[in-house]
N, C-alpha and C positions, 0 to 999 in steps of 0.2 A: 365586297368583291364577290364575283360569281365563282361558285365551286362546280367543278366538272368531275363526275365519278366514272371511272373506267374499270372494266374487269381485267383480269390478268391476260386473257387472250388478246385483247386490244393492245395492251402494253407490249406484249411480245411481238405482235404484228407491226407495231410502230417501230420497234427496234429493227426487225428483219427487213421491212420494206417501208422506209420513212415516207415515200411518196405515194403509198397506198391510201385508200380512203381512211382506214383506221389510223394510219400514221399521221396524215394531215390533220385529222380531228384531234388527236392527242397533242401534237405539238402546237396546234392553234390554241387549244385550251390552256396550255402552259403560258402562252403569250397573253391571253385575255383574262385569265383568272388564276385560280389555284386548283390543284388536284389533290383532294384529301386521300391519304393512303395510310392504312393501319399497319402496325407491325406484323400482323398476321398476313396481310396482303403482300408486304415486302418479303416476308419469309417464303411465301408461295412463289412469288416471282423469282426470287433468288434460286429456289430449288428447280423451277422449270428451266431457267436459263443456264443452269449448271449441267444440263443434259448434254451428253456427247453428240447427239444428233444435230445440234446447232453449230458444231464446230465448222462445218463446211459453209455456213452462211455468214457467221459473225465470229470473230476471234473472241476468246475468253476475256482478253484485255478490254475489248470494246463493250462486252457485256457487263464487265465490272464497272466500266466508266458510266454506262447507262444507269446502272443501279445507284452509283454515287451521285450522279446528276439528279436522278429522281428524288433521292433523299434530300438534296439541297433545294430543289425547286418545288417540291410538293409540300403540302400541309400535312405533317405527320400527326395522326390522331390516335387516341387510345380506343380500344374496342374494334368495332368493324364499321364498314361503310354501308352495311345493309339497311340502316335506319334512315338513310337520306331519302327525301321525297324526290321521285323521278318525275320530271316535267316533260310533257310531250313536246316534240319539236314544233316550232312555230310554222305556220303555213308558208309555203314558198310564194314570193311575190314576183311578178314579171318585171 
């Protein structure tokens, strides 16, 4: 199964604007494979999403649901995701 690694900013963007390029990439990755997420990354994402400035965009309840769904749908790993080999995007075909 293919693994797709995303940084915290992309995951926040996916939540805030699901139809954005980062949002579509993130949700498509969940459909096609797995998203490895470390406990450290989940903690960072939780801290970022708990900021009051996001209240006007997404309710706290929806942010909590997003985190719960991510825990269910992702591949929780120990350590960090920094050791994953990042592959270049394949060339676009017409």
